[in-house]
C-alpha positions in Angstrom: 12.2 -26.1 2.3 11.1 -22.9 4.0 8.0 -21.1 2.6 7.5 -17.4 2.0 3.7 -16.7 1.9 3.5 -13.2 0.4 0.3 -11.2 0.3 -0.6 -7.9 -1.4 -3.6 -6.0 0.0 -5.2 -3.1 -1.8 -8.0 -1.6 0.3 -11.2 -0.4 -1.4 -11.5 3.3 -1.8 -14.5 3.5 0.6 -12.6 1.9 3.5 -11.5 4.6 6.0 -8.1 4.7 7.8 -9.6 3.5 11.1 -10.9 0.3 9.4 -7.6 -0.1 7.6 -5.7 0.2 10.9 -8.0 -2.4 12.4 -7.3 -4.9 9.6 -3.5 -4.3 9.9 -3.6 -4.8 13.7 -5.5 -8.1 13.3 -3.1 -9.3 10.6 -0.1 -8.4 12.8 -1.7 -10.3 15.7 -1.5 -13.6 13.7 2.2 -13.8 14.6 1.4 -14.5 18.2 -1.6 -16.7 17.5 -0.3 -19.2 14.9 2.6 -21.3 16.1 3.7 -22.4 12.6 4.9 -18.8 11.8 8.7 -18.4 11.9 8.6 -14.7 10.9 5.9 -12.2 10.0 6.4 -8.7 8.5 3.8 -6.3 7.4 4.7 -3.2 5.3 2.2 -0.3 5.5 1.4 1.5 2.3 3.3 4.8 1.8 2.4 5.0 -1.9 -0.8 4.3 -3.8 0.2 0.6 -4.1 -0.8 -2.3 -2.0 0.2 -3.1 1.6 2.5 -6.1 1.8 2.7 -9.1 4.1 5.4 -11.7 4.3 4.8 -14.9 6.4 7.7 -17.3 6.8 6.7 -20.9 7.5 8.9 -24.0 7.9 7.4 -26.1 5.0 4.4 -26.7 2.8 2.6 -28.6 5.5 2.9 -25.6 7.8 1.5 -23.4 5.1 -1.6 -25.7 4.8 -2.0 -25.6 8.6 -1.7 -21.8 8.5 -4.3 -21.4 5.7 -6.9 -23.3 7.6 -6.1 -22.0 11.1 -9.3 -20.5 12.5 -7.5 -17.2 13.4 -6.2 -16.8 9.9 -9.6 -17.7 8.4 -11.3 -15.0 10.5 -8.8 -12.3 9.6 -8.6 -13.2 5.9 -12.4 -13.4 5.5 -12.9 -9.9 7.0 -10.1 -8.5 5.0 -11.5 -9.9 1.7 -14.7 -7.9 2.4 -12.7 -4.6 2.4 -9.8 -5.2 0.0 -8.5 -6.9 -3.0 -6.1 -9.7 -1.9 -3.4 -11.5 -3.9 -1.1 -14.2 -2.5 2.1 -15.9 -3.7 3.8 -18.8 -2.1 7.4 -19.9 -2.9 10.1 -22.1 -1.4 13.5 -20.9 -0.6 
């Protein structure tokens, strides 16, 4: 079954817009760098809520490959330094 890996990102108050834009750009670049990704959407925050990311992957095995992929690890590690991050994975 197909997997939707959803992520909510709430940047810390001391993170400026330039740093936020850099994180968002790095997240968006994962679509071209990780072959398991079927679809990738990123919704920029227009309220005081979190940014949203949706990554569609073909199956649970692909999700495991995505999570440990070096590009994802680098982006996620940097992001966790500047934001609260929550993830949800479900099959559909």
